[in-house]
C-alpha positions as a printed Julia matrix, in Angstrom:
95×3 Matrix{Float64}:
 -10.46   21.38  11.99
  -8.84   18.05  12.76
  -7.2    16.39   9.78
  -8.41   13.06   8.47
  -5.91   10.26   9.12
  -5.84    6.54   8.35
  -3.66    4.76  10.95
  -2.17    1.35  10.21
  -0.76   -0.73  13.08
   1.76   -3.51  12.43
   4.15   -5.69  14.42
   7.57   -6.87  13.31
   7.27  -10.6   14.03
   3.77  -11.04  12.62
   3.17  -13.08   9.47
  -0.11  -11.34   8.6
   1.53   -7.93   9.14
   4.26   -9.03   6.74
   1.64   -9.57   4.03
   0.46   -5.98   4.47
   4.01   -4.62   4.66
   4.9    -6.39   1.4
   2.11   -4.52  -0.39
   2.75   -1.05   1.04
   3.8     1.78  -1.23
   6.63    3.2    0.85
   6.4     6.51  -1.0
   2.92    7.03   0.45
   4.06    5.78   3.87
   6.98    8.22   4.09
   5.52   11.25   2.28
   3.82   13.6    4.75
   2.13   15.35   1.81
   0.48   12.12   0.56
  -3.31   12.04   0.67
  -5.61    9.09   0.05
  -8.71    9.01  -2.14
 -10.77   10.88   0.45
  -8.05   13.41   1.29
  -6.82   11.51   4.34
  -3.27   11.35   5.61
  -1.65    7.95   6.03
   0.4     6.93   9.05
   1.96    3.58   9.86
   2.79    2.56  13.44
   4.89   -0.53  14.12
   5.77   -2.3   17.35
   8.82   -4.51  17.57
   7.3    -6.8   20.22
   3.83   -8.0   21.13
   3.8    -5.89  24.3
   4.95   -2.77  22.45
   2.31   -3.26  19.75
  -0.43   -3.78  22.34
   0.63   -0.67  24.27
   0.58    1.33  21.04
  -2.95    0.14  20.28
  -4.05    1.03  23.81
  -2.83    4.61  23.28
  -5.36    4.87  20.46
  -8.13    3.2   22.45
  -8.31   -0.04  20.47
  -7.29   -3.64  20.93
  -7.2    -6.67  18.72
  -5.1    -8.74  16.42
  -2.66   -7.12  14.04
  -2.6    -5.92  11.37
  -5.22   -3.35  12.25
  -6.27   -0.18  10.47
  -8.3     2.67  11.91
  -9.75    4.72   9.09
 -10.2     8.48   9.14
 -13.92    7.99   9.76
 -13.4     5.67  12.75
 -13.89    2.27  11.12
 -11.62   -0.49  12.41
 -10.38   -2.94   9.78
  -8.58   -6.14  10.68
  -7.34   -9.16   8.75
  -4.57   -8.64   6.23
  -6.75   -9.11   3.14
  -9.24   -6.46   4.31
  -6.49   -4.01   5.25
  -4.8    -4.5    1.86
  -8.12   -3.97   0.08
  -8.65   -0.64   1.87
  -5.08    0.42   1.14
  -5.47   -0.53  -2.53
  -8.67    1.51  -2.85
  -6.8     4.52  -1.49
  -3.59    4.3   -3.52
  -1.46    3.19  -0.59
  -0.09   -0.03  -2.1
   2.28   -0.81  -4.94
   0.32   -1.72  -8.05
């Protein structure tokens, strides 16, 4: 059985990504044993340049503006406020 994973994509020089990064609970980001509300793993991918971030997104079969979150059930969430809301609901941000 494939594990459930939420994947968050960020870019270094991105103001909206910075908003998300500022809210992240780095314990959940770095702890491989962490599980969200629905038992999903949490992984964060970050590109240092626009081209690197776009190539990373392509590897996962998506495109769009960052920040971008692909949930474990295949939903794609964009816009910093929506990403932060999802992360908050799943215990992935600092409260």
